FIDO-120142 format. One record per residue (C-alpha): residue number from 1; x, y, z. Coordinates in Angstrom, 2 decimals. Layout:
! residues N
<k:NUM; X:X; Y:Y; Z:Z>
...
***
This chain:
! residues 309
<k:1; X:24.17; Y:7.48; Z:-8.19>
<k:2; X:24.77; Y:5.79; Z:-4.92>
<k:3; X:25.15; Y:2.13; Z:-5.48>
<k:4; X:22.52; Y:1.51; Z:-2.96>
<k:5; X:20.48; Y:3.49; Z:-4.70>
<k:6; X:19.87; Y:1.67; Z:-8.11>
<k:7; X:17.63; Y:-1.44; Z:-9.29>
<k:8; X:20.19; Y:-2.84; Z:-11.67>
<k:9; X:19.81; Y:-6.65; Z:-12.44>
<k:10; X:16.98; Y:-6.50; Z:-10.05>
<k:11; X:13.46; Y:-7.94; Z:-11.07>
<k:12; X:9.86; Y:-6.49; Z:-9.84>
<k:13; X:6.67; Y:-7.23; Z:-9.67>
<k:14; X:3.72; Y:-4.25; Z:-9.70>
<k:15; X:0.47; Y:-4.85; Z:-10.60>
<k:16; X:-2.79; Y:-1.93; Z:-11.31>
<k:17; X:0.32; Y:-1.42; Z:-13.52>
<k:18; X:-1.75; Y:0.29; Z:-16.43>
<k:19; X:-2.59; Y:3.55; Z:-15.49>
<k:20; X:-2.10; Y:5.79; Z:-12.48>
<k:21; X:0.21; Y:4.99; Z:-9.35>
<k:22; X:0.84; Y:1.54; Z:-10.98>
<k:23; X:2.40; Y:3.24; Z:-14.06>
<k:24; X:4.08; Y:5.92; Z:-12.73>
<k:25; X:5.85; Y:3.15; Z:-10.18>
<k:26; X:6.77; Y:0.47; Z:-12.88>
<k:27; X:8.41; Y:3.77; Z:-15.14>
<k:28; X:10.43; Y:5.12; Z:-11.81>
<k:29; X:11.64; Y:1.62; Z:-10.86>
<k:30; X:12.78; Y:1.22; Z:-14.76>
<k:31; X:14.44; Y:3.94; Z:-14.56>
<k:32; X:16.36; Y:3.16; Z:-11.60>
<k:33; X:17.73; Y:-0.59; Z:-13.79>
<k:34; X:14.86; Y:-2.97; Z:-12.30>
<k:35; X:13.59; Y:-5.29; Z:-15.31>
<k:36; X:9.48; Y:-5.31; Z:-14.67>
<k:37; X:7.00; Y:-7.67; Z:-15.07>
<k:38; X:3.47; Y:-5.81; Z:-14.88>
<k:39; X:0.02; Y:-7.28; Z:-14.01>
<k:40; X:-3.61; Y:-5.48; Z:-14.56>
<k:41; X:-5.89; Y:-6.75; Z:-16.45>
<k:42; X:-5.70; Y:-7.80; Z:-19.89>
<k:43; X:-6.20; Y:-4.38; Z:-22.38>
<k:44; X:-3.85; Y:-2.06; Z:-23.82>
<k:45; X:-3.00; Y:-0.28; Z:-21.74>
<k:46; X:-0.64; Y:-2.35; Z:-19.61>
<k:47; X:1.05; Y:-3.57; Z:-22.35>
<k:48; X:1.26; Y:0.09; Z:-23.48>
<k:49; X:3.12; Y:0.60; Z:-20.28>
<k:50; X:5.82; Y:-2.03; Z:-21.05>
<k:51; X:6.11; Y:-0.50; Z:-24.86>
<k:52; X:7.17; Y:2.32; Z:-23.59>
<k:53; X:9.88; Y:0.84; Z:-20.86>
<k:54; X:11.26; Y:-1.11; Z:-23.37>
<k:55; X:11.26; Y:2.14; Z:-26.01>
<k:56; X:13.38; Y:4.02; Z:-23.24>
<k:57; X:16.13; Y:1.29; Z:-23.13>
<k:58; X:14.59; Y:-1.09; Z:-20.37>
<k:59; X:13.12; Y:-4.79; Z:-20.25>
<k:60; X:8.98; Y:-5.32; Z:-19.07>
<k:61; X:7.01; Y:-8.11; Z:-19.57>
<k:62; X:3.27; Y:-8.60; Z:-19.16>
<k:63; X:1.83; Y:-10.87; Z:-17.72>
<k:64; X:-2.35; Y:-9.81; Z:-17.30>
<k:65; X:-5.30; Y:-11.07; Z:-15.04>
<k:66; X:-7.05; Y:-10.66; Z:-12.61>
<k:67; X:-5.05; Y:-9.91; Z:-9.29>
<k:68; X:-7.80; Y:-11.32; Z:-6.35>
<k:69; X:-7.51; Y:-14.74; Z:-8.56>
<k:70; X:-5.29; Y:-17.24; Z:-6.79>
<k:71; X:-3.89; Y:-18.35; Z:-10.49>
<k:72; X:-2.91; Y:-14.96; Z:-11.18>
<k:73; X:-0.42; Y:-14.45; Z:-8.12>
<k:74; X:0.76; Y:-17.85; Z:-9.39>
<k:75; X:1.34; Y:-16.92; Z:-12.59>
<k:76; X:2.50; Y:-13.89; Z:-11.81>
<k:77; X:5.64; Y:-14.74; Z:-9.44>
<k:78; X:6.49; Y:-17.93; Z:-11.95>
<k:79; X:6.47; Y:-15.50; Z:-15.16>
<k:80; X:9.14; Y:-12.69; Z:-13.28>
<k:81; X:11.40; Y:-15.97; Z:-12.32>
<k:82; X:10.93; Y:-17.27; Z:-16.53>
<k:83; X:11.80; Y:-14.13; Z:-17.32>
<k:84; X:14.62; Y:-13.03; Z:-15.50>
<k:85; X:15.47; Y:-15.98; Z:-13.30>
<k:86; X:14.89; Y:-13.55; Z:-10.25>
<k:87; X:12.60; Y:-11.47; Z:-7.85>
<k:88; X:13.37; Y:-9.05; Z:-5.49>
<k:89; X:10.56; Y:-6.85; Z:-5.68>
<k:90; X:6.50; Y:-6.33; Z:-5.16>
<k:91; X:4.89; Y:-3.65; Z:-5.68>
<k:92; X:0.97; Y:-4.16; Z:-4.78>
<k:93; X:-1.04; Y:-1.14; Z:-6.54>
<k:94; X:-4.14; Y:-2.97; Z:-8.03>
<k:95; X:-7.64; Y:-1.64; Z:-6.87>
<k:96; X:-11.20; Y:-0.18; Z:-7.17>
<k:97; X:-13.44; Y:2.12; Z:-6.17>
<k:98; X:-17.43; Y:1.24; Z:-5.24>
<k:99; X:-18.07; Y:4.28; Z:-2.96>
<k:100; X:-21.29; Y:4.49; Z:-0.73>
<k:101; X:-22.31; Y:4.60; Z:2.67>
<k:102; X:-22.64; Y:2.06; Z:4.78>
<k:103; X:-26.10; Y:2.06; Z:5.15>
<k:104; X:-26.77; Y:1.28; Z:1.17>
<k:105; X:-23.54; Y:-0.25; Z:0.28>
<k:106; X:-24.39; Y:-3.46; Z:-1.48>
<k:107; X:-22.45; Y:-6.77; Z:-0.57>
<k:108; X:-21.42; Y:-7.12; Z:-4.07>
<k:109; X:-19.65; Y:-3.70; Z:-3.83>
<k:110; X:-18.06; Y:-4.64; Z:-0.59>
<k:111; X:-16.57; Y:-7.63; Z:-1.63>
<k:112; X:-15.17; Y:-6.29; Z:-4.85>
<k:113; X:-13.35; Y:-4.02; Z:-2.91>
<k:114; X:-11.99; Y:-6.21; Z:-0.41>
<k:115; X:-11.06; Y:-8.74; Z:-3.23>
<k:116; X:-9.44; Y:-6.36; Z:-5.27>
<k:117; X:-7.37; Y:-4.35; Z:-2.60>
<k:118; X:-6.73; Y:-6.58; Z:0.17>
<k:119; X:-7.43; Y:-10.54; Z:-1.18>
<k:120; X:-4.93; Y:-8.85; Z:-4.03>
<k:121; X:-2.01; Y:-7.50; Z:-1.23>
<k:122; X:-2.46; Y:-10.96; Z:0.04>
<k:123; X:-2.28; Y:-13.17; Z:-3.21>
<k:124; X:1.19; Y:-12.06; Z:-4.41>
<k:125; X:2.92; Y:-11.42; Z:-1.17>
<k:126; X:1.93; Y:-15.20; Z:-0.56>
<k:127; X:3.67; Y:-16.06; Z:-3.24>
<k:128; X:5.94; Y:-14.19; Z:-3.21>
<k:129; X:7.28; Y:-14.69; Z:-0.23>
<k:130; X:7.17; Y:-18.15; Z:-0.28>
<k:131; X:9.55; Y:-18.12; Z:-2.85>
<k:132; X:11.64; Y:-16.26; Z:-0.89>
<k:133; X:11.66; Y:-18.40; Z:2.30>
<k:134; X:12.43; Y:-21.17; Z:0.10>
<k:135; X:15.11; Y:-19.35; Z:-1.27>
<k:136; X:17.04; Y:-18.16; Z:2.20>
<k:137; X:16.33; Y:-21.57; Z:3.08>
<k:138; X:18.49; Y:-23.20; Z:0.23>
<k:139; X:21.12; Y:-20.74; Z:0.15>
<k:140; X:20.95; Y:-20.57; Z:4.55>
<k:141; X:20.83; Y:-16.94; Z:4.86>
<k:142; X:18.94; Y:-13.69; Z:3.82>
<k:143; X:17.88; Y:-13.12; Z:0.85>
<k:144; X:16.74; Y:-9.99; Z:-0.96>
<k:145; X:13.30; Y:-9.29; Z:-1.36>
<k:146; X:11.45; Y:-5.85; Z:-0.87>
<k:147; X:7.67; Y:-5.29; Z:-0.55>
<k:148; X:5.84; Y:-2.11; Z:-1.13>
<k:149; X:2.20; Y:-2.45; Z:-0.55>
<k:150; X:-0.63; Y:0.26; Z:-1.33>
<k:151; X:-3.04; Y:1.37; Z:1.83>
<k:152; X:-4.89; Y:5.01; Z:2.02>
<k:153; X:-5.55; Y:7.79; Z:4.65>
<k:154; X:-9.20; Y:6.48; Z:3.82>
<k:155; X:-8.68; Y:4.36; Z:6.70>
<k:156; X:-6.77; Y:6.99; Z:9.22>
<k:157; X:-9.51; Y:8.97; Z:8.16>
<k:158; X:-12.47; Y:6.90; Z:8.54>
<k:159; X:-13.76; Y:7.92; Z:5.17>
<k:160; X:-17.40; Y:8.34; Z:5.59>
<k:161; X:-18.45; Y:7.23; Z:2.01>
<k:162; X:-15.26; Y:4.57; Z:1.69>
<k:163; X:-16.27; Y:1.70; Z:4.39>
<k:164; X:-15.59; Y:-0.65; Z:2.25>
<k:165; X:-12.39; Y:0.53; Z:0.93>
<k:166; X:-11.42; Y:2.21; Z:4.36>
<k:167; X:-11.76; Y:-1.39; Z:5.84>
<k:168; X:-9.97; Y:-2.64; Z:3.10>
<k:169; X:-6.38; Y:-0.19; Z:3.24>
<k:170; X:-6.82; Y:-0.98; Z:6.70>
<k:171; X:-6.62; Y:-4.66; Z:6.40>
<k:172; X:-3.58; Y:-3.86; Z:4.35>
<k:173; X:-1.62; Y:-1.54; Z:6.93>
<k:174; X:-1.81; Y:-4.88; Z:8.93>
<k:175; X:-1.03; Y:-7.22; Z:6.46>
<k:176; X:2.09; Y:-5.40; Z:6.32>
<k:177; X:2.88; Y:-5.27; Z:9.43>
<k:178; X:2.86; Y:-9.14; Z:10.02>
<k:179; X:4.53; Y:-9.99; Z:6.66>
<k:180; X:7.04; Y:-7.79; Z:8.39>
<k:181; X:7.69; Y:-9.58; Z:11.14>
<k:182; X:7.12; Y:-13.14; Z:9.68>
<k:183; X:9.38; Y:-12.63; Z:7.10>
<k:184; X:13.12; Y:-10.39; Z:8.38>
<k:185; X:14.77; Y:-13.66; Z:9.24>
<k:186; X:14.25; Y:-14.47; Z:5.60>
<k:187; X:15.91; Y:-11.08; Z:3.95>
<k:188; X:12.16; Y:-9.72; Z:2.85>
<k:189; X:11.07; Y:-5.71; Z:4.20>
<k:190; X:7.72; Y:-5.18; Z:3.63>
<k:191; X:6.26; Y:-1.54; Z:4.27>
<k:192; X:3.12; Y:0.46; Z:2.74>
<k:193; X:2.85; Y:4.03; Z:1.59>
<k:194; X:-0.18; Y:5.27; Z:1.96>
<k:195; X:-0.47; Y:7.48; Z:-1.59>
<k:196; X:-2.15; Y:11.24; Z:-2.17>
<k:197; X:-2.29; Y:11.39; Z:-6.06>
<k:198; X:-4.68; Y:12.17; Z:-9.20>
<k:199; X:-5.46; Y:9.55; Z:-10.87>
<k:200; X:-8.64; Y:8.08; Z:-12.77>
<k:201; X:-9.50; Y:6.17; Z:-10.21>
<k:202; X:-9.37; Y:9.21; Z:-7.23>
<k:203; X:-10.22; Y:12.09; Z:-10.03>
<k:204; X:-14.13; Y:12.90; Z:-8.92>
<k:205; X:-12.61; Y:13.49; Z:-5.43>
<k:206; X:-9.53; Y:15.14; Z:-6.52>
<k:207; X:-10.29; Y:17.46; Z:-9.60>
<k:208; X:-8.86; Y:18.56; Z:-12.29>
<k:209; X:-5.06; Y:19.74; Z:-11.97>
<k:210; X:-4.29; Y:22.80; Z:-11.46>
<k:211; X:-3.07; Y:25.36; Z:-14.21>
<k:212; X:0.74; Y:25.33; Z:-12.82>
<k:213; X:3.98; Y:23.76; Z:-13.63>
<k:214; X:4.23; Y:21.61; Z:-11.11>
<k:215; X:0.57; Y:19.35; Z:-10.23>
<k:216; X:1.93; Y:18.29; Z:-6.70>
<k:217; X:-0.52; Y:15.20; Z:-6.75>
<k:218; X:0.53; Y:13.80; Z:-9.98>
<k:219; X:1.35; Y:10.31; Z:-9.43>
<k:220; X:5.40; Y:10.91; Z:-10.63>
<k:221; X:5.90; Y:12.55; Z:-7.14>
<k:222; X:5.07; Y:8.95; Z:-5.03>
<k:223; X:7.20; Y:6.96; Z:-7.48>
<k:224; X:10.32; Y:7.99; Z:-5.86>
<k:225; X:9.46; Y:6.39; Z:-2.18>
<k:226; X:8.72; Y:3.42; Z:-3.93>
<k:227; X:11.70; Y:3.08; Z:-5.81>
<k:228; X:13.67; Y:4.10; Z:-2.47>
<k:229; X:12.39; Y:1.73; Z:0.15>
<k:230; X:12.34; Y:-1.44; Z:-2.69>
<k:231; X:16.14; Y:-0.66; Z:-2.95>
<k:232; X:19.01; Y:-1.56; Z:-0.75>
<k:233; X:19.68; Y:1.36; Z:1.05>
<k:234; X:15.90; Y:0.92; Z:2.46>
<k:235; X:17.12; Y:-2.40; Z:4.49>
<k:236; X:16.95; Y:-0.77; Z:8.00>
<k:237; X:12.76; Y:-0.10; Z:7.38>
<k:238; X:10.48; Y:-2.40; Z:7.79>
<k:239; X:6.95; Y:-2.65; Z:8.93>
<k:240; X:6.45; Y:1.25; Z:8.19>
<k:241; X:3.45; Y:3.17; Z:7.26>
<k:242; X:3.99; Y:6.26; Z:5.25>
<k:243; X:1.78; Y:9.19; Z:4.03>
<k:244; X:3.14; Y:10.47; Z:0.33>
<k:245; X:2.13; Y:13.11; Z:-1.79>
<k:246; X:3.84; Y:16.34; Z:-3.74>
<k:247; X:6.93; Y:16.47; Z:-1.74>
<k:248; X:5.88; Y:15.63; Z:1.13>
<k:249; X:6.26; Y:11.81; Z:3.25>
<k:250; X:5.49; Y:11.42; Z:6.59>
<k:251; X:6.29; Y:8.50; Z:8.86>
<k:252; X:3.15; Y:6.82; Z:10.83>
<k:253; X:3.25; Y:6.28; Z:14.18>
<k:254; X:1.48; Y:2.50; Z:15.17>
<k:255; X:-1.44; Y:3.26; Z:17.83>
<k:256; X:-0.87; Y:4.02; Z:20.96>
<k:257; X:-2.88; Y:3.57; Z:24.05>
<k:258; X:-4.80; Y:7.21; Z:25.38>
<k:259; X:-5.61; Y:6.28; Z:29.05>
<k:260; X:-5.68; Y:3.38; Z:31.05>
<k:261; X:-7.97; Y:2.42; Z:33.62>
<k:262; X:-8.85; Y:0.51; Z:36.06>
<k:263; X:-11.91; Y:-1.08; Z:38.28>
<k:264; X:-11.25; Y:-0.31; Z:41.58>
<k:265; X:-13.34; Y:-2.72; Z:42.74>
<k:266; X:-13.34; Y:-5.11; Z:45.60>
<k:267; X:-12.07; Y:-7.98; Z:43.68>
<k:268; X:-10.37; Y:-5.34; Z:41.02>
<k:269; X:-12.22; Y:-6.52; Z:38.33>
<k:270; X:-14.80; Y:-4.57; Z:35.93>
<k:271; X:-18.56; Y:-3.99; Z:36.97>
<k:272; X:-21.22; Y:-1.84; Z:34.99>
<k:273; X:-20.85; Y:1.28; Z:38.08>
<k:274; X:-17.23; Y:0.70; Z:37.85>
<k:275; X:-17.21; Y:1.29; Z:34.19>
<k:276; X:-18.97; Y:4.19; Z:34.59>
<k:277; X:-17.34; Y:6.03; Z:36.83>
<k:278; X:-13.94; Y:5.19; Z:35.22>
<k:279; X:-14.88; Y:6.40; Z:31.24>
<k:280; X:-17.36; Y:9.17; Z:32.24>
<k:281; X:-14.20; Y:11.50; Z:33.60>
<k:282; X:-12.38; Y:10.90; Z:30.04>
<k:283; X:-15.36; Y:11.14; Z:27.58>
<k:284; X:-17.13; Y:13.99; Z:29.26>
<k:285; X:-16.47; Y:16.06; Z:26.45>
<k:286; X:-16.83; Y:14.25; Z:23.78>
<k:287; X:-18.96; Y:13.79; Z:20.87>
<k:288; X:-20.57; Y:11.20; Z:18.14>
<k:289; X:-19.45; Y:13.68; Z:15.56>
<k:290; X:-16.25; Y:13.35; Z:16.22>
<k:291; X:-15.37; Y:9.52; Z:16.50>
<k:292; X:-11.71; Y:8.96; Z:18.39>
<k:293; X:-9.95; Y:6.82; Z:16.47>
<k:294; X:-8.74; Y:8.16; Z:14.17>
<k:295; X:-6.28; Y:10.19; Z:12.73>
<k:296; X:-6.76; Y:13.55; Z:11.31>
<k:297; X:-2.75; Y:15.05; Z:11.63>
<k:298; X:-2.25; Y:13.72; Z:7.80>
<k:299; X:-4.68; Y:16.94; Z:6.03>
<k:300; X:-2.23; Y:19.02; Z:7.19>
<k:301; X:1.12; Y:17.48; Z:5.51>
<k:302; X:0.83; Y:19.95; Z:3.11>
<k:303; X:-1.77; Y:22.28; Z:2.40>
<k:304; X:-1.08; Y:22.18; Z:-1.35>
<k:305; X:-1.60; Y:18.96; Z:-2.13>
<k:306; X:-4.81; Y:18.22; Z:-0.12>
<k:307; X:-7.01; Y:17.87; Z:-3.28>
<k:308; X:-10.19; Y:16.76; Z:-1.07>
<k:309; X:-12.01; Y:18.21; Z:1.63>
***
């Protein structure tokens, strides 16, 4: 295998590693040579993943805890450094769902999802990037740091029953770009994936697997992109957001300007009539049922892996 695609000797943290995408990503990283520090809530699931990696000849340890806790982020980075003497890769995956329409959602349902997803991504990123920055300053040059965050198509589609989840995933995309811009000088890259996979968290949305030789929504089909983004080969990829599922991957464009309007008033500033005149033609055929700031293109990437309406 191309040396730039291997992770031999690298150390990686994976959050939410006990099941689903996190488990698949941890196994794939280990298969590529990485040594793993696995995080999930305390329980048998994450321990079993560590045992599976070790049984296959890899190295894995567990630092369990609530990823939304400040101390968990500290402990994870410290545990990786204690176990392996280094940290090279951070894969943020931990998540939870509390789906409800915005007009019936409770404060607790909002806060939990934002805390686990968005705060959880921030906490680990905070301590990993601090370590890499200090390492770069000590060496006087760039270090090796790779962050792969987990966003979702929910923020692109504006999923009606997921205001908390969609908002958190939009925040993760923004956090990813900010981290990429802030830390590139230290040798750190940050990218995000919007995976589509059949997991315990999405089973109600995706439904049961098909009666076929290959389930295109198996989490293992997402893992190769994560491993690639964590590898030396991806050094030039930074601040990108990918949609990935089955045998399909797409990289998103950033938001773009659809139209520009000028006031056309004597002093060039907006008045209410000027706003009305400028916007009325652009939105004459608009519909409240078709939000303009939504990306529906990803729905057509591969019909066999859509998995939801």
